[in-house]
C-alpha positions as CSV (number, residue, x, y, z in Angstrom):
1,M,136.5,97.4,-205.1
2,A,138.0,100.5,-206.7
3,Q,137.1,103.9,-205.2
4,I,136.2,106.8,-207.3
5,V,135.1,110.1,-205.9
6,A,133.0,112.3,-208.2
7,F,132.2,116.0,-207.7
8,V,128.9,116.1,-209.6
9,D,125.7,117.9,-208.7
10,D,123.7,117.1,-211.9
11,L,121.3,114.3,-210.9
12,F,121.3,112.9,-214.4
13,F,125.1,112.6,-214.5
14,Q,125.2,111.2,-210.9
15,A,122.7,108.5,-211.9
16,K,124.6,107.7,-215.1
17,I,127.9,107.5,-213.3
18,L,126.5,105.3,-210.5
19,E,124.7,103.0,-212.8
20,T,127.8,102.5,-215.0
21,A,129.9,101.9,-212.0
22,K,127.7,99.0,-210.9
23,H,128.1,97.4,-214.3
24,V,131.9,97.9,-214.3
25,G,132.3,96.8,-210.7
26,V,133.7,99.9,-209.1
27,E,132.4,102.0,-206.2
28,V,131.7,105.7,-206.8
29,R,131.0,108.2,-204.1
30,T,129.3,111.4,-205.4
31,C,129.7,114.8,-203.7
32,T,128.1,118.1,-204.3
33,T,130.2,120.3,-201.9
34,V,133.9,120.9,-201.8
35,S,134.1,119.9,-198.1
36,A,132.3,116.6,-198.7
37,F,134.5,116.0,-201.8
38,L,137.7,116.5,-199.9
39,A,136.5,114.5,-196.9
40,D,135.8,111.5,-199.2
41,I,139.2,111.9,-201.0
42,S,140.9,111.9,-197.6
43,K,138.9,109.0,-196.3
44,H,138.9,106.7,-199.3
45,S,142.2,107.4,-201.2
46,P,140.4,107.0,-204.5
47,A,142.0,105.6,-207.7
48,L,140.3,108.3,-209.7
49,V,138.6,111.7,-209.2
50,V,135.9,112.9,-211.5
51,V,134.8,116.6,-211.6
52,D,131.9,118.1,-213.5
53,L,133.2,121.6,-214.4
54,N,129.7,122.8,-214.7
55,A,128.9,122.0,-211.1
56,K,127.5,125.0,-209.2
57,N,129.6,124.7,-206.1
58,K,133.2,125.8,-207.1
59,P,134.5,122.9,-209.2
60,L,137.8,124.7,-209.8
61,D,138.4,125.0,-206.1
62,A,137.5,121.3,-205.8
63,I,140.2,120.4,-208.3
64,A,142.9,122.5,-206.7
65,Q,142.1,121.1,-203.2
66,A,141.9,117.5,-204.5
67,R,145.4,118.0,-206.0
68,E,146.7,119.0,-202.7
69,A,145.0,116.1,-200.9
70,A,145.9,113.5,-203.4
71,P,148.6,114.8,-205.8
72,T,149.1,111.6,-207.7
73,T,145.5,110.7,-208.2
74,P,144.2,111.3,-211.8
75,V,141.5,114.0,-212.0
76,I,139.2,113.7,-215.0
77,C,137.0,116.7,-215.8
78,F,134.1,117.1,-218.2
79,L,132.3,120.1,-219.5
80,S,130.5,121.5,-222.6
81,H,132.8,121.4,-225.6
82,V,132.4,125.2,-226.2
83,Q,133.8,126.1,-222.8
84,V,137.4,126.6,-223.9
85,E,138.3,129.2,-221.2
86,L,136.9,127.0,-218.4
87,A,139.0,124.0,-219.7
88,A,142.1,126.2,-219.6
89,Q,141.3,127.2,-216.0
90,A,140.8,123.5,-215.1
91,R,144.2,122.6,-216.5
92,V,145.8,125.3,-214.3
93,A,143.8,124.0,-211.3
94,G,145.3,120.6,-211.8
95,C,143.0,118.6,-214.0
96,S,144.8,115.6,-215.6
97,E,142.3,115.1,-218.4
98,I,139.5,117.2,-219.7
99,M,136.8,116.0,-222.1
100,P,133.5,117.2,-223.5
101,R,130.4,115.8,-221.8
102,S,129.5,113.8,-224.9
103,K,132.9,112.0,-224.9
104,F,132.8,111.5,-221.2
105,T,129.4,109.9,-221.5
106,Q,130.4,107.8,-224.4
107,E,133.6,106.5,-222.7
108,L,132.3,106.4,-219.1
109,A,132.6,102.6,-218.7
110,T,136.2,102.7,-220.0
111,I,137.1,105.6,-217.8
112,L,135.7,103.9,-214.7
113,G,137.3,100.6,-215.7
114,R,140.8,102.3,-215.8
115,A,140.3,103.2,-212.1
116,K,139.5,99.5,-211.4
117,S,142.7,98.4,-213.1
118,H,144.7,100.9,-210.9
119,S,143.2,99.9,-207.6
């Protein structure tokens, strides 16, 4: 089963990601702290990393450290579509793809499925 590590502290998005993952047939581990996030990346060598840029616990630090721990793993980030400055900061931190929450939600099955095809 494909491994995906998600840095998401919003319970709604955690549930949505986990439920979609079941339907797609991938395993997702959700984390709410940078230390747990990095530990899971190191332990599981995920095919994909997902980061909620609105997480309360330093999501930009999580991206930068994930890049160091797994430089070739895609990092997909999502945020509110009006947060242009935060999107720019995420790009600098190492995010591979940034999308609005609405698009992320709409394409979640496809996004998780891509990780499955790369495992």
